[in-house]
Each structure stands twice: as structure tokens, then as C-alpha cells.
C-alpha positions in Angstrom: 110.9 51.9 122.5 110.3 55.4 121.5 111.9 58.7 123.0 108.3 60.2 122.2 107.0 58.1 125.2 108.4 57.6 128.8 106.9 54.3 130.2 107.4 53.9 133.8 105.8 51.5 136.6 105.3 52.3 140.4 103.8 49.2 142.1 100.7 48.4 140.4 100.7 51.7 138.2 101.9 52.2 134.6 102.6 55.6 133.7 102.6 57.0 130.2 104.1 60.3 129.8 104.1 62.1 126.3 107.5 63.4 125.9 107.5 65.9 122.9 107.5 68.9 125.1 109.3 71.2 122.4 106.0 70.9 120.5 103.7 70.7 123.5 103.4 66.9 123.1 101.5 67.0 119.9 101.2 63.8 118.1 103.0 62.5 115.3 103.0 58.8 113.9 106.0 57.8 116.3 104.0 58.8 119.3 100.8 57.4 118.4 102.0 54.3 117.7 104.0 54.1 120.8 101.0 54.5 122.9 99.3 52.1 120.9 101.7 49.4 121.8 102.1 50.6 125.4 98.3 50.7 125.9 98.3 46.8 124.4 101.3 45.7 126.6 99.5 47.1 129.7 96.2 45.7 128.8 97.9 42.3 128.9 100.2 42.6 132.0 98.6 41.6 135.1 101.0 43.2 137.3 99.5 46.5 135.9 96.2 47.2 137.4 95.7 50.7 136.6 97.2 53.2 134.0 97.9 57.1 134.0 98.5 59.3 131.0 100.3 62.6 131.4 102.8 64.9 129.7 106.1 66.4 130.0 106.7 70.0 130.1 103.9 72.7 129.9 101.5 70.6 128.2 99.8 67.4 128.3 99.0 67.1 124.6 98.3 69.9 121.9 96.6 67.4 119.7 98.1 66.5 116.1 101.2 67.8 115.0 100.3 70.0 111.9 103.8 69.7 110.4 103.3 66.1 109.8 100.0 66.5 108.6 100.9 69.0 105.8 104.3 67.5 104.9 104.5 66.5 101.1 105.1 63.0 102.2 103.1 62.9 105.0 99.8 60.9 105.8 96.6 62.3 104.7 94.2 63.7 107.8 91.9 60.6 107.3 94.6 58.2 107.5 95.7 59.9 110.5 92.8 59.7 112.4 91.9 56.1 111.2 95.3 54.7 112.3 96.5 57.0 114.9 93.6 58.4 117.1 90.8 55.9 116.6 92.6 53.0 117.7 93.9 54.7 121.2 90.4 55.9 121.6 89.2 52.4 121.4 91.6 51.2 123.5 91.2 53.6 126.3 87.5 52.5 126.5 87.8 48.8 126.0 91.1 47.9 128.2 89.8 46.5 131.4 91.5 48.4 133.6 91.0 52.1 135.0 92.9 54.7 133.0 93.7 58.3 134.8 94.4 61.5 132.8 96.7 63.4 134.7 96.4 66.8 132.5 99.2 68.8 133.7 98.9 71.8 131.0 97.0 72.6 128.1 95.1 69.8 126.3 93.9 70.7 122.8 92.3 69.1 119.9 92.8 65.2 120.0 94.6 65.9 123.1 91.7 66.9 125.1 89.5 64.3 123.8 92.0 61.6 124.4 92.1 62.7 128.1 88.1 63.0 128.0 88.1 59.2 127.1 89.9 58.4 130.3 88.1 57.0 133.1 89.1 59.6 135.4 90.5 63.0 134.6 92.4 65.3 137.0 94.1 68.4 135.9 96.5 71.0 137.4 94.7 74.3 138.2 96.8 75.6 135.4 95.7 73.4 132.7 93.0 74.2 130.0 91.2 72.2 127.5 90.5 73.5 124.0 88.3 71.7 121.2 90.6 73.8 119.0 89.5 71.9 115.5 87.3 74.7 114.6 89.9 77.3 114.6 91.5 75.6 111.3 88.3 74.3 109.8 88.3 71.0 111.1 85.7 69.0 113.1 86.5 67.5 116.5 87.9 63.9 116.2 89.1 61.3 118.6 85.7 60.7 120.0 84.9 64.0 120.8 81.7 64.4 119.4 80.5 61.3 121.1 82.1 61.9 124.5 81.8 65.8 125.3 78.1 66.2 124.8 77.3 63.1 127.3 79.6 64.6 129.9 78.6 68.2 129.6 75.4 68.2 127.7 74.8 68.9 124.0 74.4 72.8 124.2 77.4 73.4 126.0 79.3 71.0 123.9 78.2 72.5 120.6 79.5 75.8 121.9 82.7 74.9 122.8 83.3 73.0 119.7 82.4 75.6 117.3 83.7 78.5 119.1 87.0 76.9 120.1 86.9 78.7 123.6 89.8 77.9 126.0 88.2 76.3 129.1 90.2 76.6 132.2 90.7 73.6 134.6 88.6 75.1 137.3 85.6 75.7 134.7 85.9 72.1 133.3 85.6 70.7 137.1 82.5 73.1 137.6 80.5 72.0 134.5 81.6 68.4 135.2 83.8 68.1 132.3 86.8 66.7 134.7 86.9 65.0 138.1 89.3 67.3 140.2 91.5 70.1 139.9 94.6 70.1 142.0 97.1 72.8 143.0 100.1 73.2 140.5 102.5 72.5 143.6 100.9 69.2 144.7 99.8 68.0 141.1 102.0 65.1 140.4 101.7 64.0 144.1 98.1 64.0 144.3 97.5 62.4 140.7 99.5 59.4 141.6 97.7 59.0 144.8 94.4 59.0 143.0 95.8 56.5 140.3 97.7 54.3 143.1 94.3 54.2 144.9 92.6 52.7 141.6 95.7 50.5 141.0 95.0 48.7 144.4 91.2 48.4 144.0 89.2 45.3 142.9 90.2 45.8 139.3 87.6 43.1 138.0 84.8 45.2 139.5 86.1 48.3 138.1 86.5 46.7 134.5 82.8 45.8 134.8 81.7 49.2 136.0 83.8 50.5 133.0 81.7 47.9 130.6 78.5 48.9 131.9 79.3 52.6 131.6 80.1 52.0 128.0 77.0 49.9 127.2 74.9 52.6 128.9 75.8 54.8 125.9 73.5 52.3 123.7 71.2 50.3 126.1 67.7 50.9 127.1 66.9 51.1 130.8 65.4 47.4 130.6 68.7 46.1 128.7 71.1 48.1 131.2 69.3 46.7 134.4 69.8 43.3 132.8 73.5 43.9 132.0 73.7 45.2 135.7 72.3 41.9 137.2 74.8 39.9 135.0 77.8 41.8 135.7 76.8 42.1 139.4 76.9 38.2 139.7 80.2 37.9 137.8 81.4 40.2 140.5 80.6 38.1 143.4 82.4 35.2 141.9 85.9 37.2 142.0 88.8 36.7 144.8 88.4 40.6 145.3 84.8 40.7 146.1 85.1 37.7 148.8 88.2 39.5 150.1 86.3 42.6 150.5 83.7 40.9 152.3 85.6 39.0 154.7 87.8 42.1 155.5 84.6 44.0 156.2 83.5 41.3 158.4 87.0 41.3 160.1 87.3 45.0 160.7 90.6 44.9 158.5 91.8 46.6 155.3 91.4 44.5 152.5 94.3 43.2 150.4 92.8 42.9 146.9 94.9 41.2 144.1 93.0 42.3 141.0 91.4 38.9 140.6 
């Protein structure tokens, strides 16, 4: 276990908290590998039905720790992207459980794009998002050039990536970049409430929805319709579908098991 990442569980929710507050939770090798391991563990743990990412201190994540990147014996940037960030983004999009980013402060560079790769993004009103790469002559990574244009449109994404503008949480919500802004005073409570709600919903149905959204990036309409049909049938075979229908008919609250 690494001190750079705090791991806790509440009911069916697994919470990963970046814990390098003195450097705004910027990623180094230790944190990146700890996140990869924790995500892998939660992916295979049936008792955890949703995952939440957040940060300690004033930042969600300021991206790469540049001191590590420029160290004489440090990794090359190409290696950092290939071994640290790309595996995390692939995990966030492939894990068959909802993943929530609770953005408690600034999310910059890779930190912003890690948040945007999650299924639901909630931010405190004092948070901000910055595609900071251009400020030091780099290009956006961690899936940013794939994700952001699809969320907010090509023109807006291009401008934010080239200019490196800071986007407030309120602006991010208005442009459809994130799901919701919550006041600073109630942020943790509200973020956990949304995460807990997802953790107690029909997990397989949510996983199928996530798969369909992933495929929508590359499918034609005809292909997507066929996939929807296929996964709708798979959904009807789950315990939670049957429980949901029975609860509706019996006018009671469903008790989903994630099965």
C-alpha cells in the first residue's frame, strides 16, 4: 500500500483519494502505479459496485509531477504516458462499474483528463479545469484529445487546449463538460450521495450502458442499434432487471444486488 493514495470503502462504494496535497496531488510513478493497482482490485471485487476518485487538500490533481519528469535518472515523458496515464485511462473506460470523479479543486493537465474519462464528474464550485499542456510546450495526453472534443465540441476543445484557459466549475457545467457543480460546504456529502446512489443501482445494466457509450465513438448508427438490441437482451437476463420489474409491479423499492 502507498501513502500517496488513500483507499476506503463505504457500503458498496470504493473511494480512491489522491494524497500528495503538498504538490497539489500531482502524479509521480508511485501514485500512478498505486491507482492502477487499486482500480484493478476494485474491478474484480464484487462487493464494490462503484468507484469514486477525489483528492486531498486544495487540488484534485495538477497532472504530472514535473520534478520527476526532468530528474536526471527519471523516466522519459513518452514512458510516463505509456506506463502511467494510458493504463489508467483504459481502466477508467473499461471497468464494468460506474466511476465518479469528485473534483475538489484544480484539475490540470492529466488531472483534468483523468476526471473527464470518468462516467460522472461532480465538482465543487471553487474547482477549475485547465488543459495546461500548451503552457510548457506539450500536447494534451491522457485521452484529452479524444474525450474533450466529444464532450464540448471541436472548436471549444481546440481553443481550450491551445490557449490553456482556466475553466471554472460553473463554466464547465454550463458547457456540458461536467455533470454538476456543488457548493463547497456540501461538496463531499453531495458527491458521496451520487456515488452511493450509483453503487446501489443495477451494476450490470450500468456496465452495459458504459460499453455502449464507448462503442458509440466508433459505430455507425446501424451498428449501434444492433449493439443496443444485443445488450438490451443481456440486461433482461440479469437479476436486477427482474427485481426492478417486480418492485415496480409490487409498488416497493427495489433491492438491487449488482447481478
